[in-house]
N, C-alpha and C positions, 0 to 999 in steps of 0.2 A: 552493634553489626547487624542488620537490619538481612534478614534469612529470606532473601526475594527481589530474584536481579534482574532489571525489562533493556530490553530496550528496545523505544519504538522510532518505528524512519516513516517518514515525510512522505506526501507525495510531490508532485512534480512542481505544484508553487508554492505550498508558504513554504518557508522556514521553520524547520523541527521545533521551536522553539515558540511560535507563537503557532502552529498547528498546534499543536494540544493542551496549549498553555489556556485552558477550562480543565481537559483532563486531570493531567496532574496536580491540582489542590484535592483534588477529591481521588484517589488514588487510596487505598486498603492503609493504613499506617502497616509498618514495616517496608516500605514497598520498598526498595532506591529503585529507581524510573530512572532512565537518560533516555529520553527525549534526541538520539545525537543526526544532524544533520547527512543528504543523502550526496553519499565522493563524487557521484558525479559533477557537485560543481563547486565542484572543494577546487579545479587549476579556473583560471579569465575565462577559460569555452571551455565543452566537451570533447575528451580525445577523443580522437575521429575512428577510431577502435572501440568506444568504448561501449560494455556489457554486464551486462550484471556480476559477472567472474570478479566488477572494479566489486563491486557492492558487499560482495560474500567477505575477500580481501578486506576491507578494510573495518565490515560487525566481529573479523574475531580480532585483527587487530589489536578492535578498544577490550573489546573483555582479554584480551590474553594482557592489557596493560594495566585494568582494571582488576587482574588478577579474577575473571570472570573462570570457574571452568566453568561452567552450568547457568545456562540464562534461560529467561522466558523473550517472549521475539513479540512483539505487534506492530504491521506494517497497515499501511492506507496504502490505499490506490497503488503505484510504481516504489511507493516504499512496500504492499505487497508482494507484489512481485519482488521484490527483494527479501524479501524475510522467504519465499516463497521456495528462493535458485540457494539460503544456506539452507535451508531442511532441505535439502536433496542432495549436498555438499557437503555440509558437516548436521547432520540428525544426531552425534549425540552428541552435543553440544550444545542441543538445544532444547526445553523443557516443554516449553507447549508455545502456541501458536496463533496464535489471532489473526484474522487478514480485518478489519476494514476495508468496505466494496475496493479490492484487488482488482491490478487494472488489468492481470495474466496470467494464464495456465499453459502455453507454452502452449502446440497449435493437435496437436493430437486432439484429431477428436469433435473437432471443429463442429456445429450443423453449416446452417447454411444460411439463418438466417446471421450464426456473428460469423457469418465471416466477409461477407458484405454490409456488417458493419465496418471489419479492420479495413476495406476496402476503402470504404465513403471517409475511412480516417485521409489515409492515406493520397487523397482524392487531394486532399485541402493543405497538403504539406510545401508544399510550390507557394502561399498565400501569401502577402507583405505579415507582417510577426502580427501585429493591430486582428488585421480583418482571420489572420489567423486565429486567436487563441480566440476572439470572440465563438469562429464555426466548432470550434474544439472546446467546448465547452458545451452545447448549441446538440452537439451532436454527445454529452454526456450523460446530456436527462431526458426523461421523453418528451413530447413531442404538444408546449402545450405551455411546461415550466417556466417560469418566472425563475431568470436569471441575478442570479442576484447582482446591484449596481455599484459598482467602483469605488471606493471612497472620495473623499475630498482632494482636490488638495493634489500635486502632481505626483508618479509612481514613487514610489523605497529602488534606494539604487539596486536592491534584487534584483527588484524584479527583473530588467534589462535581460536579466540571463534564460530569465523563464522560457521563453518560447527556442533558444535553440534545443535547454534541458529538455523537452518534452518531444521535441522533433528527432533527437539523442534515443531520446525515453524507447520511438514508433520504431526505427532505427534495428534495438537492438530487442525486441518484440518479436520483430520477423526474423531475425541473422538464430537469438540464440531457441534452444529447448529444453525445455525441464524433463530430469530424466523419470518416467514415471515409477517406475520399479521400485525408487528411494523415498517419495515423495508413499506409497502405498505400503511400504516396510513401520512408515516411520507409525507408534503405535499410538502419542501421548494426543492429548486434548491437542483437537483445534477448532477452534473459534470462528466460524462466519461473521461479519453483521452487515447489511444490502440494503437499501433506499429504496423502501416503495416509488416515490418518480425518478431514479436514476435511468436509462435504457436498459432494456430486460433481454436487449439482445444482443450487450458486451458483458455490465460488469454481471448481472446477471446467469448469460448464458455461462461466466466464467463458472460463478460460485458454481450451479451446477455440474460442471462440470467433476469439479476439484469434490465436489461429495459421491460423484463417484468410487475416487482412489482416493481417499484422503477416509483410513479405520474408521479413525475417532472423532466424526465430524457434526458439529454441531453449527446450527444452520440460526440467527432471530434476525427479524426481519422490521425495520423501523417505515413506518409504512407513508412514514407525510416526509421524509427527508430522503435529499439526491445526495449527489460526488458533492456537489459545490455549497455544499447545506451538513455532513456530513456527522456524524452521530457525538463522536468525539467534542465535535466543539460547541451543537445543536444541543445536545444529550446528557452533559459528559457524565451527568449523576446514575445515570440509571447504566449506560457503556460502563464506569467502574465495575459498578454494580454487577456484571457480568464479566469483566477483569474477575472481578477477585472470586466466582462463582469458578470460573476455567484456573484457576491459583492456584487456589484452593486444593481443586480434585486432583492436581499435576502433583504437589505437592505429596497426599496423600499416595 
């Protein structure tokens, strides 16, 4: 039986299986890694009262169903926000935390530039879906960064849920708050990956605030990566090595 168990939570766009398709095969031997889809997309439409507590409850249910008393958590973007909320609510279940450009860390301690970045996101929410998705992607990267082209052919069926899902995440981020006292007491290893081409007033600011709260926190920069070209897809071997080091340290 594998001695190391981990949940990998995706962001608000790709399903978990696609998001982590490149990373899962190169993880260290003996790792039982589960790419878990977000609870956000379980119903046909996001729940009107959707909040990160739904993601926390879903992770804990899945862990209990598997008989996992403790587990490692990896979360990208919105999944990183869910992973943070899980640590704040159930730190005793989490052996280590890996955050890949987490999209949110509560509102306390935001700089003026970070608040402006969130206001820009709020202003695009009423756009038609296609315009909203393009604007959302553009706001997530530095000016001038080329965004990936959509794949040829018709969009996959799951894509139809994504505009509403991203809007639900943005509403939850405005309404929820993180228990920073709980985070400050989380003394297990934390790893944060940040792309050098992502919007620094958004993802960089979140990483900076987390660095002031989480006691055992390591930041790794991926200079050529951005939010839609993340390391778990573009540099999976390098990220797998960083995760292996994190997990070894947590286990010992």
